[in-house]
C-alpha positions as CSV (number, residue, x, y, z in Angstrom):
1,M,95.2,78.0,72.8
2,I,91.7,78.8,73.9
3,T,90.4,82.4,72.8
4,K,87.8,84.7,74.4
5,D,85.4,83.9,71.1
6,D,85.9,80.0,72.0
7,L,84.6,80.5,75.4
8,K,82.0,82.7,74.6
9,K,80.6,80.0,72.4
10,E,80.8,77.5,75.1
11,I,79.0,79.8,77.6
12,D,76.2,80.2,75.2
13,H,75.3,76.4,75.6
14,L,75.2,76.4,79.3
15,S,72.3,75.9,81.4
16,E,71.3,78.8,83.8
17,A,72.2,76.9,87.1
18,D,75.8,76.3,85.1
19,L,76.0,79.7,83.9
20,K,75.8,81.0,87.7
21,K,78.7,78.6,88.8
22,V,80.6,79.9,86.1
23,Y,80.1,83.5,87.0
24,W,80.8,83.0,90.7
25,Y,84.0,81.1,89.6
26,L,85.2,84.3,87.6
27,V,84.3,86.6,90.6
28,T,86.1,84.3,93.0
29,L,89.1,84.1,90.7
30,K,89.2,87.9,90.3
31,K,89.0,88.3,93.8
32,H,92.0,85.9,94.7
33,Q,94.6,87.6,92.1
34,S,93.7,91.0,93.3
35,E,94.6,89.6,97.0
36,A,97.7,88.1,96.2
37,L,98.8,91.3,94.3
38,N,98.7,93.3,97.8
39,L,101.4,91.6,99.8
40,P,103.4,94.2,101.8
41,A,107.0,94.6,101.4
42,M,109.8,94.6,104.1
43,K,112.8,96.5,103.5
44,L,115.2,94.4,105.6
45,Q,118.6,95.8,103.9
46,G,120.1,92.4,103.9
47,R,119.7,91.9,107.8
48,L,118.6,88.2,107.2
49,D,121.3,87.3,104.6
50,N,123.4,84.2,105.6
51,Q,121.3,83.8,108.7
52,D,119.3,80.6,109.7
53,I,115.9,82.0,109.5
54,R,114.4,78.8,111.3
55,A,116.7,79.3,114.4
56,I,115.7,83.0,114.5
57,A,112.2,82.5,114.5
58,N,112.6,79.8,117.4
59,E,114.2,81.9,119.7
């Protein structure tokens, strides 16, 4: 398992160009995680249970 200390040691050995790449990767990774958590919830109360959803969509 990788610890934060192991990661910090590896980051200390990176060049400036690679450091920027890692930074922007971490920024985009965090952004994608926050977007995935903001999914709207629909309260259908079982209206689509036991129904062919594809057939309903094609109507």
